[in-house]
N, C-alpha and C positions, 0 to 999 in steps of 0.2 A: 271360682270366680263369682261375683254378685249376680244372678240373674232373676231373684226374686224384688218384686216392688209393692205398695202397699201393705206396709209390713203391720199396719193396723187390723187387716184381716187374716194374719199369720197366726197359728199356734207359737209361743213362746220358744218353746223346742224345735220348732222346725226353722225358726229364725235362729237360734244358736248354731244348730247344725249345719247350715248354710254358712257360718262365717267357720266353722271350724271351732266354735268356744267353748271352752269349760265354765260354767257359771263358778264354780270353787277354784279354777285355778286361773282364769283367764287365760289371754293369748299369750303364746312364747314370743322372746324377743325375734327368732326366727320368726314367725308369723306376724309381728308388729314391722318388721323392716319390709316383708314382702308387701305387705297390705300398704306401706308408706310409699312403696315403688309405685304400687300402682293408682293409689287414689290421691298420694299426694300430702301437704300439711291442711290441718282444718282450717282453713282461711279464707276469705272471702276476696276473690279477683275485685284489683282496682280495675274499674273503667276509665282512664282518664281522657279519652279520645283525643283530639286536636292538640297538639302541642301549644304551649303559652304563646310562642310568637306566632302561629297560624291564627291562634283566637285572638288575638289582639289586632291582626293585620284585617282580619274580615270585621271589625267593627267599623272600618271605614267603607265597607261595601253596600252602601245604600245611598238611595239618590241626591236626599238632602244633603249630605256630604259631600256627593260631587259637586253640588251646585257650590256650596262654601269653599270646596278647595279650588273651584273656577275662580271667587272671588278674591282667593289669596292671590290665584297665579295673576289676575287683573289688577290686583293692588300693589303686588311685587313689580308690573310691566309701567307703574304709574310711580314706581318708586314711593309709593306710601307704605314707608317701612312699618308704622306703627301701626296703621289698621290691619294691614297683612299679618303681623304680630298678634293683634288681639283677634282677629278671627280664626286664626290657625289654633290661638290657646283655647276656644271655643270646642273647634273640633276635637282637639287633644281630651279636651274634659270629659266630653263625650263619649270618646272611645275607652278612656278609662274606666269611668264608672258603668260601661257594658261589660268591659272584659272582667272587670270584679266582681258584678253580680253574676256574670255566667261562670267564674271559677268558684262560687261559693254551692252552685249547684252538683258540682263536681264532689264537695267536702260530703255530701248524702251517703254519696257510694263508701268514701273513705270511714266514714263515721259507723257504716256496718264491720267493716274490719277491725274497727277498736273494739266494737262491742263483744267480741270473743275472744280477746286478749287475757283469758285468766287461768286459772288452775283447776283440773280436775283430780279426785280422788280413783283411781284404777287397780286393777288387781291384776298383775301380770306374772305370771309362773307362779303364783301362789303365793305373791309376795302383796301387801297392798303398798301403795307408795301412790305420792302427790308429783303430778306431771303439770306442763305448762299444756293447756289446752289447745293449744297448734299439733302437739304432737298427738292427739286422738285419732284413732284409726277406724274403720269399720269391724267391727267384734270386740272392741274395748266391753271391758265390763266395767260400769261406771258405779261406784257406789253415791248417795246421795242423801242429806240430812236437812232439815231446816237452816235458812238462810246461804244456799247455797246456791248459785246461778247454772243451769242448764248451759251447755258447752258444745253440745252436738245433738242431732236428733234420736233419740232412741227407743228402742222398745225394752218396754218395763218388765221383767220376770220374777221382781218380790217387791210387795209395796206392804209398808205397813202405817198406816192413817193419813196415806202422802196427798198433799195438796199443793197444788201448783196455780201460782199467780200468772196467766196467761195473757191478761189484758193488752201488754203491749202487742203480741203478736194477731191475738184474735178481736181485742175487745170485750170480752167476756168481764163484767166487772166483780165476777165472785170467782175465788178460788174454785180449782177443777179438782175435784174428789178423783185420784187415779184406783184405777183397777186393772186386773188382768185378762178380763175378760176377751175372747176374739170378738171383731168388730166388723160389722158388713163391708164390705169393699166400698159402697159409695158413701160412707159415712163422713163429713165434713170437718174439714180441721177443728174445728171448735168443739167436735164431739168424740174426738179420738182419747178415751180416757185411757187407753191402756199406751199411750206414747207420752215421752217427755220432750220438749223442742228447744233446742237450742235458743238462747235469749231470754227465756222464760224464768221462774222465782220460785225455789222452793220455799215455802211459808210454812209446812207442818208435816210433821210424820217423817218416816225413810222410804226408802225405794233403792233398790237395783235395778241398772238397767243395759242393753248390750246395747252399742253402738250400731246405729245401720244408714244415717247418712254422716259425712262429714263438708265443712267449707261451701262452696257452690250449690252443692245437692241437698244443703236442708232447706227448711224451710224457710229459712231467714236469708238463707242464698238464693232462692228462687224471688223473691221479692227483690235481693237486690240486682239482679237480673232486669226484673219491670220496671226499676228505677233509673236503669243504665239505657234501657230499651224507649225507654217513655219521652217521646219529644215535647218540650216546652212550647206553647201556642205564643205567639204574638198578641199582644194585648188590644184591645180595642185602641186607644191610642195610637200605639205602634202601626195598627193595620192603617188608622186614618190618617197618621203623619206621613206612611208610602204613599196613599194614594194623593194626598194632596202634594205631598213632592214630584212625581209624577207628571200630574198637570201642571206643575210651575214650571219644572224645567220644561216640558215643550214647548210652553208659552213663551219663556224667555228666550228659549232658542229662535223661536218663529218670531218675536218681536225684533230682535236683534239683527235676525236676515232681514226683515222688512227695513228697519231703519238703514241699516246697510244700504239695500236697495234704492230707497227713496233719496238718500243724499245721494248717489252716483248718477241715480236720473235728473237730480239738481244741477249736475254739474261740479257738486262738490269736492276739493281733494279727496284721496282715497283714506287718508293718515284721518285726515278730519271726521270723514263719515265714520271710518274704524273707531275714533274715539267717542262720537255721538253712541255709536252701537254697545261700546264698551259701558257709557255712561249708564245707558236704558239697563243693560244687564244689572250692573251693579244696585241700581237702585229698586228694580225688580225683586232682587234676593233678599230675603227677609234676615240678615246677619244676625239680628238679636233672638231669633224665634227660638232653636236648640239651647240657648245659655237660659233664656226665659222659661223655657218649659221647665228645665234643669231645676231650677231656682225655686220655681212656682211648685214643683212636685216635693221639693227638699222641703218646703214652709209645709204644707203638706202633711208630711212626717213629723216636722214637729208638734203640728196640732193633734196628732193620731196619735202621737207618744203620751201626750197629756190626758188622753183618753184610754189609756192602758192597750194601744194598739202599737206595736212596734214594725216597722215596714223596714223589710229586707231587701226588696226589690222597686226602685222608684216610678215605674209604670204603673205597678199595683193599685198605688195609690188612686190614679183614675179609674182604673178596673173597675174599682169597689162602686164607682157611681153607675156602671154599664150592667151591675150583677144581676140577672134575672133568679136565679136561680140558687140557693145555699142549700148545699150538701152539707149536712152535721153529724158527726159523732154525737152518740149518747153521752156514754159515759164519762164525767167529769167536765163535760161542755155544758149540754143540756140541762145534766144532774151534776152533783156535787161529788160524786164517787166517794160516797160516804154513806152506807146502810144507815138506815135510821127505823126504828121502829115506828108504824102508825096507826096501828090497830091493837088493841089487846082484847081479847072475849075471855072472860074468867066469872063464874058464879053465875052464870047463864044473863051475863050483860057485856054488850061489847062498848069497848071504851075508845077514845081518840087520844092521839099522843100529840104536842103539838112541837114544834123546834126542826130544825133539820140538821143534819150532818152528826158531827161528834162533840158539838157544843150542848153542854148540859142544860142549857136555858130553854124552860118549856114547862106545860104543865099537861097531866093526866086530866079529860074530861069528859063529858057525856059526847058520844060519838055522834048524837044528832044535834047538838047543839054546844057547840065549843065553849064559850061563856062559862055554862055550870061546871066549875072546876071541881075535881072529885079529890077529896083527903084520902089518899090510898090508906093510911092508918084507920080510917073506919068502913075499909073494905077488905074484911081480911080474905078473900080469895085472891082480890087482885093483890093483896102485898103478898099473899103466898106464892104467887105468879113471879112478880119482880123479884123475890127471894131467891128465889131457884135459879131464874136468869141470873144473877148477879154471883151465887155462890158455884153454879157447876159452870164454871167461865174459868180460861187459862189465858184471856186477854188482860190488857192493861191500858187504862186510859191516864191521858198525861195532861194537865192543867199548862197553859202557855207558859214562857218564862221569858228572860231576856234575849235567847237566841231562837225563840220562834213565836210569832204571835197568834196562833191559832192551837185550837187544843188537837191531839195529837193519839194515836194508839200505836200499841204493841201488839201484833197478836191477828187473829183473824177477824176481820171486817164483822161478821156475823156476831160474834161474840162480844167484838165492840160496842154493837148497836144496844145490846143486850145491859151491859153497864151503864150506858148511856139513859136507857128506859128507867134504873133503878135511882139512877143520879136526880132523875128527875122529880123521884118519889123523894126524896131523903133517904135512900137505900144504897148508900154505896159499901161494897164489900167490908170496908173500914169500920162502917159504923153498925154490922150486924152482930157484932161480937160473937163472929162464928170463926172457928178452926178447921181446917181440913184434915182428915185423918187419912184416908185414901181416895184413889180415882179409879174410874175404866175410863181410858181415853177414848177420844172418838173412832170408829173403824165401821168403814164403809159396809162390810158386811153387817154389822149389828145397825147402822144409822141411828146410834144414839151416844151420849155420854152420861156418866154417872158420877157422883161425887157421895162420899161418906165424910159426912160435917157434925163437928160438935156447935151446937147453937144453943146459946143458954144454958149450958150443961146438959143439953139433951142430944141423945146420937141422931141425925135424921141422913136420909138416902133423897137424894136430888137429883133428877133427870132431866136431860133435854133430847129432844130429837125428832125425826119427822112423825107424824101422825100414824102411819102406818106402823113405825116402832115401838111407841108408846102405848096407842089406846089398847092393844091387846093385853099388857100387863096391866091394865087399871082393873080394879074392881068397884071403885067409888068415885066419887068428883064432890068438889066442895059448892054448896050452894052458895049465894049471896051472904048468909048469915055464917058463912066460915063451917058450916055442918057438913059433915059427911053422909051424903044420900047416893043413891043407886045409879049407878052411871048411865048418862041419854047418849048412848053413841049417835042414835040418828040426828040429835041437836047440834054434836060436837062437829060430825061428819059435813054436815049441811052448811054450818059458818065457816068451818076450812074451806069447804069448795066456792063459796061468795069470796072469801079474802083471796083465795089463788086465782079466780076469774078476775081478778083486780090488778095482777100483776105481782101480787105481795107473796113473798117467802113467806111460810108458816112454818112454825116449830111450836112442838107441844110442849108441855111442862109436868111432870107428875112428881110427888115427895111419897117418903114413908117412914115411919118413926121406926127405929131399932130399939127392937127392946132388949136385947142383950149387949154387951158391951161389947163391941167389934174394935179390932186393928187392920182389916183389912174389906176389901171389896170384891165381890164375882159377881159372872152373870149370873148364877143361881139366885142371887141376894135379890135381883131386880126381877127376876122373872117374874113375877105375881105379886098379887096386892098390895098393887100401889095405889095413891090417891091422885086422879085428873084436878091438876090445878087450874090451868086454861092455855091459852094459844098466845102468841107474840108473833104479830105478821109485820115484815120490814119490807122494805124497798130503797132503791137508791134513790132519792125523790129529786123531781126536778127543782130547777134551781128558780126563786119567787122571779125574780128579774127577767128569767130566761121567758117565762110566760108572756109577759108583758113585749119582749123585745119580737118573739114570733109574731104576736098581732101587728106590732107595728110593721113587720118586714111586712105580715099579708096586706096593711095598707096602703104600703108602697109599691104593692104590684108584683112583691120578690115572693117566690114560692119556697117553703122552706121543707125539706126532706131528710129526714132520720134514715143514716145508714149504717147498721152497728151489729157488730159481733155476738150481743146479747140476745137470749131467747125472746120468740116471737110474741108469747104473754107478756111478757114484761116491755118490750118494743111499743105495744099497744096499750098499753096501760099510759104507760108515760107520753106517749104522743097524742090521748086523748087530754090527757089535764094540760099538755102544753097548749093544746089548741093546732095541732098537726093535722091532725084528723077531725074535722068536723062531722058532726052528727048527720048532716045532710049528703055528706061524701058519699060517692059510689066506691071509692078507692079501699083497699084492703092492705092487711100485713103480707109483704112476699117475702118466703123465705131462701136461701142460698140454694136449697133443694130444687125449688121451683123454678131457679134461673139458668139452672145444668145446661139442658137440651135445648134451648128455646132456640130458634132461625133468629136470624138479626132482626126481622119485621118485627117479630113477637117480642122481641127484647125492646123492641123501643117504643112499642105499644105501653109495656108493663112498667118502664122506666117514666113514662111521661105520665101517665094516667095514677100512679101509684104512690104515695109520701112515705112511705115506711118499708125499709127492708131489713130483716132479720138474720143473724147467723150467717152472714155473707161473708166471702173469703176477699184477701188482697185484690184476687185476680176479678171480682165481683164490682167492687168498690171501682176498681179502674176501669170495669168495661160500663158502669152505669154513668161515670162523667164522662166518659167519650159518647156514650148513645146520647146523654141530652146535649152536649156539642152537636152533633151530628144535626139536631134539631134547629140549632141556631141559637141556644140557649148561652150565656156567659154565666159559666158556674165555679160558685166559689166552694173550695172543700175544707170543712175543719177537722182535726183529728190528733192526737196524740201519740200514737201508739206505732210499732215498726210498721204495722201491716197496713198502716194509711199511707204510707211514704209515696207509693206509687201513684194514688190518687190525687196526693197532693200537689204532688210534680207535674202531674197533665191538666188538672185544673187551670181555668182562668187565672183562680189566685187561690192559693194553698194556704191554708192557714193554721198554725201549729199553736201547742199549748206551751206556753214559757216555763212555768212552775212543775208541771207533772208530766210534760212529754218527753220523748225518746229525743236522745240527740239527733236521729235517722230525722225523725220527722220536722224537728225544727230546722235542719239544713236542706230539706225540700222543699220548705214553704216559700213564700213571697212575703208573710207577715205574721206575728206570734202576739199571742194575747198575754199579756203580763200577769192577767189574772183569772186566765183560763175559763171566762164566760162568756157564754152565748151572746149575754147582752152587750160586750163590746163589740161584737162581729155586727150589732145593729148602728152603734154610734160610730162605728169604722166606715159604714155603708154610708152614713149620712155626712162624714165629712168627706168622704168620697166623691157624692153628690155636690158638694160644697166646691171641691177643688178642679173636678170637670168643668163646673158654670163659671169659676173663673178662669179657666184657661180657654174656655168659649170665647167670653169676652176678651180676653187677650188678644185672642186672633183675630176677632172683629173689630178690634180695636187697631191693631198692628200692621193689616193687610192695607188700608186703605192711605197709608203712608206710601208704599211700594207702589200700588196701584197709581197715586196721583203725580209721584216721581216720574214713572213709567209715561206717563201721559204728557208731563210737561217735556218731556224729551223728545217724545214722538211728535208733539205738536210744532214744537221746536226745528226739529226736521224738516215737517209738511211745510212749515210756512218760509224755512230756508233761513231764520234767523239763528244769532248765535243761544249757545246754550245758558238758559236761565240758571243752571243748576251743575256744577263740576263734579265728578265722581266724588273725590274727597268731599264734597257738601253732604252729596247724598249717604257716605259712611258716618258722618259724623250725626245726620239727623237720625238716622236707623240705630245707631249704637247707645247713643245718648238718652233719647227718649224710650227704647224698649227697658233702658235699666230703671231710668229715674221717673217714668211716667208710668210705660205698662207695668212693671212688676209691681206698683202700688196696687194692682186689681188683684195680687195673691192676699191681700191681708182683709179682701172684702168680706164682710159677715155673711153665711148663709140667711139665702132669701128664706122667707116665710113659707111655708105649707111645700119643703124640700121631700118630705118623706110620705107625702099624700097625694104622689103622681108617679105614674107609671116609670119605669127604668128606660133609661136611654136605649135607643134602636142600635145595637151593635154593629150593625148593618150600614146604616143610614151615614152620610157624612159628616163631617165637624161641622160643613155652613149650608144650611139650607136654602131654599129659594129665596125666603124673605130676609135671610140675614148677607146673601149673594147681592140681591137688590141695593141691601142700604151701604154695602162695600164699596159698590160702582158708584151710589151716589156721592158719598164722601171722598171718595176717589175722584169724581168728576170737579166737587166744588171743591178741594183743595188745589186741583189743577188750574181751574180756573180762576182763584181769587191770587194763586202764587203766581200764573204767569201772568195775570192781567196787573198784579201790583208791580213786578220787574219792567213789565213795558210801559206803565206809567211812571217808576221813577226815572228811564231812561229819559222819557218827554221830556220831563220837569229838570233835566240836566244833571240828575246823577251820575258819576261813573260807572262803567259795568260792575265793578265791586261792589259798590254801596246798592246795586238793583240786585245784584246775586244774594246780599247777605239781607235784603230785605224779604227776597224768596224764602229763604232759608228761615227766616224767621216766621213767616206763614205757616210754614209746615210746622215749626215747631209750637204756636201759639194754636195753632188750628188743631192739632191733636190732642193738646192740653183742655181745649174746652170740649172737644169730641171726648173725651177721658171720662167726662160726667154723666154722657149719655150711655157710656157702656157699662156703667154701675149696675145697670139693670137693663137685659135686652129687650124687655119689652114694656115696662114700668119707669116712669117720671124719676128723675133723681130727687125728686124734692118726696115721694113716698116712701124712698129708701133713707132718707136722712141726709141732708146737705152735707154733716160734719158727723155721721157715724162710722167714715174711714179717716180716721184723721192722718192714716201716712198717705194719701192723694193730694194733702195741701201739704204736707211736708216735700214729695217729690215735686210737685209745681213748683215750689219756692225753690228747689237747688236745681229745677232745669232752667228755671229762668235768672238765676244767677250766672249759671255758668253758661248759658246764651249771650249774657251782657259781657263775660269775659271777650267770648266768641267774638264779638261786636267790637269791644273799644280796647283790648289789650291789644297792646304793640306786638306783642310774642305772638299771639294768636292769629291777627290779621297777617304775619309773614308766613305762620303753618299752614291757614286754610284760606289766604287769598280773599280775605273778610275785609269789611271798610266800616267804618262808624257811621251811622244812618240819624236823622234827625226825630224829635220825639213826634212830630206829627206824620213820620213814619209809621212809627210805632203807635199811634192811636189808629191810621187806617188797618193795621194789620190785628190790632185786637177787636175793632170793628167787623172784620170779615171773620174772624177768629167766632167773635157770638154770633155771626149770621148761621153760620154751620151749624152750631149747637142749635140754633131756633127751627133751623130746616129739619134735622135729623128728630128733635123733640115734638114737631107738629106729625112728622111720619110718623112716630111712634104713637104718637097719641090716636090719629087717624086707625092705624092697624088696631089698637085695641080697642076703639068702640066696634069697628067691624067684628072681630074678635068675640065680644060681649054680645052683639047682634046675634052671632050664630048661636053660642052657647043658650041664650035665649030660646031659640027657634029649633034647637036640638039638645036638650039636658045630658043627654049620654054622652056627649063630646068628650069633656074633660074627665069623665068617671075614670078612677082608675079600675085597670083589668080584672074583672071578674071572675077571670080562670083560677082563681086562690081559692 
């Protein structure tokens, strides 16, 4: 039985004994069958949840949908078949969209299952064989070599220069050097160097491991369970729509009941009173709202795609506008995930290296004055350091070609960074007239690599490695003239410490001229007598555009937090360069160790008051997101690895990397960045705020139509007169104006200063008191003008059909005039530009053409019980429309003056929150 856990804290012999596994013979076939019966296949369980039929039916379980389905029943009762079909089509479309988006979330789990469908090389019954990874069982002896994907969790029992890329699982940007040492039980996932984990990739060396966990019990399996059990949250928009729908539902039912009661008290026939109540209900239902919201969000998706942000979940568009905190992974998002040499210390001088990533564009210059470019050929010590880095190297640098537009590498990222720095000095390996004779590969126990090279017909030994491994072997060092002088250990060690304190990874370089012709190289050859050449210090640098993006987020009142699996020192350095950690900030870098045993209150306090979290596990990331959400924040989470997937799914909006992100991360996300760049998140937030602005404008524009129609019906019932609007007229106005007029607001340009104001309060209602007053004002004006014109037409001898046609025209024209007022909710239309949105004019032209058909086309007259009206009637309608627009414009002007006066008396009123 398997009773041991914490395999990293056990001796490898004890682990082998636990599984009764022989490292030379492996498991017997009988043992394999027994283990397979107990533990099953090495596969991650799929969590499908509810079946597709139930998930589809649940899409109809929301108040607004109930209202719309009621409208379908009403229109069917009125035998308005076309309208019933249109409204139901809207409901069905929304249900399909919701079903598709929910199904995509399930794919995140299935992607995990697919991630281990590969092969493994094992020893069974003393025979080396390749088997499907699904057939691995605990106790199997697995052989690993460069290029292999690790297919189960295993305790290593043999390693030779083994390095594993664990970035997808832990976020660690540099390959992890593996060893066999027994570790403390408390060691975090990223520090378990004696383990190899499923889904990681062997990039260098060889190793042998005994399988300890398979399937759901692996670390990646635990992440699968986290994703499956992590619920997705309603977006701020869906929460607000639900609240609005509940209020609307109660209001409609209440008003319909009042209408029915008033009609009954007036002695009207029950059927007539019922039809009046139906008309009021139809008028109050915003039939076009769901379709308009969906289309406006889709237009936002299109705009974001042009800015390299691909939306997978429509409501996520609006969520961006309400985001208060962005939790970002470091590697590949805030940084380029390309190791880059930034500093070189050689000959007693410190040099800076410009450029980022693997593109060899850049220069080497004075560390304190970048414009003073150094010619390496005139700096002997610098040239020698760069040459050693280029020759003591097994990586390859590949130029862009027709298939790839970027520079690429093959091999270890650290060695690739050394090649790039040499290229910047025009010292590529091919230009050095050098030939390798022999090599001592990098080994963990020695911490160095050495090569025997023939350079310009002279045999030389070149070395690179850690400070601790290189300096004891050195007797001399080069000065700035290239002369050998005595080794100044203190100066070198102090410089190395200064570079390391900045989060840079420091490598030392040395060389030795071989006096005798050699054909091989041994550790004894490099044990002493070397000449210290210099240091090269590198880091995965921040993206330049990410620095400005972080600053822009801070100006917008959005706090940026770095959550990474990388080391604390590196994370702190990058955070300072990005501006995430401010000089005056009291916050610090918190590690996963420190998060381990905190109470809920302590965890919440640390999550709120600190902005950099390092060496964190997937559980830590998920817990941080939950804690911030519990404080009322709208949290966006960016990530690219398997380890990020649970937090991506839990966040209000999960943002995955499309270029280098894992399939699991992409499927768990709401949005993908096609350039893997944090600056794109900032652009998406800007677009999201614009989309929310336009949605709000649409709602403020459309509700007065419903309010005005409801008031007209209620007023007619109170006065005991015939209805100025029939249900079919109301449906005509609601559907046509929503599509041809209201939707044009989706194309409204973003207002100036949109990224200089605080995020929207996620708990605030869509409509505040000021906008509610405006909606009531316009509703009243539409009711008064439509009802008044209807009565005037009857008074002047018009038929009831003509009078009703005038009332319909009043609503259409009134909404067209009011549309200009809604282009900005607090500024004059002239300040935003009368013609800056040409779609407004196109929509009005189409709506007026359709309204003319409604009025004068005989077939339309038959369908909608309308009738031709006079030119004088049109002039009265237009005058009333202009009057409504004038009143709203005056109201906005007065409120703007009041707001300016308040801002003058209290200059802090409009400041962006300084919590950042």
